N, C-alpha and C positions, 0 to 999 in steps of 0.2 A: 504494500500500500504506500502510495506517495504521500509525503507530508505536505501540509498547506504551505504555499509559497507566498511571500510578500515580495513584490517586485519593487525595486528601487525607483522605477519610473511610473509607479502606480498613480501618483498625484497628477502628473502630466497626462497620463493615459485617461484619467477621468475627465480632464478638460477636453481632450481630443474626442472623447465619446460625444460630448455636447456639440462639438464642431461637426463631426461626422453625421450626427442626427440632423443638424441644420441643412446639410447637403443631401440628405436621404429622401429627397422629393424631386420628382422630375421637373415640376414648375419652378422650384427654387434653383435647380441646376440651369434651367433655361434663363432665369433672371440673371444669374451669375454670368452665363455665357454672353448674353446680350450686352451687359455692362462691361465685361472683361474684353470683349471684342472691340469696344469703343472706349478705352480708358480715359480719354480726354473729354468725353461727353457725359452729360447728365440726362436722365430720362425720368419723366413723371409717371405716376401710377396709371393714369388713363392711357398713356402711350404703351406702357408695359402690358396693360390689360388687352389692348388692341393687338399688339404683337403676339402675345401668347394665346389669345382667343379665350380668355377667362375673365371673370367679373373683376371690377375694381376692388370690391371687398376681399375677394380671394387674394389678389395681388397684395393688398395691404397686410393681410395676415402672413403671407410668405415673407414680405419685407420685414415685418416685426421679428420673425425668427432669424433672418439673416443679419439684422442689425444687432441682435443679442450676442452674436459672435463677432461683431465688429468688422464684417466684410463689406458693409455698405456705408457710404458717407452721404448723409442728407445735406441738402442746401436749399435755402428758400429764395424764391423770387416772387415778390408780392405775396399773394396768399397760396401760392403753389409750392410744393416740395418736390425737388428733383433729387434723384439718387445717382451716385456714381460708385464705381467699384473701389474698395480699399485694397488696391493692388499689393501694397507692402504687407498688409495683414494676410492676404491670400497666399503670398509667397512664403511668409513665416509659417503658416499652417502646413503648407506643402512640405517644407523642410522638416518640420516636427513629425509629420506623418511618415515621411521617408525614414527618418531616424528611428522612430518607433518600430517600423516594420523590419528594419535592418537588425535591431536588437532582438526583436521577437523571433527572428529566424536564425539567429546565431546560436550555436551550441553553447550551453552553459558549462564552463569547466569547474564551477564551484558547486555543482549539484543543487542549484537553487538557493544556496546560502548567500543572499545578496549582501549581508553584512560583511562578508569576506571579499567581495568582488571589488577589484581596483577601479572598475568603471562605474561604480554606483553613483558617483557625483555627476556624471554626464547628463542625467535627466532630472536632477533635483532642482 
């Protein structure tokens, strides 16, 4: 029987779970794609609704989820809110996800004893 393991990157992993949940919807992925494809432009909710073929309230709910993980940057013009992609945050998340997968796929030479692992600080 294997003993319970505590991973030294567990705190970061829990944060990334929230990020991955935010991307785990096809319409949110489409919003990210539209905005990431035009990083110098901002798009309002009604334009996103038209582009995606969904209602404005649905777009607003998806935007709320994406804003919670800081990948969208809102800006106001008059009474309208326009959104652009937070490209730096998106790149940061990609790097963190890549690092997590690399660590998760690497063979542990310390038999799951993270306290003894010299790499434990790399995810804290």
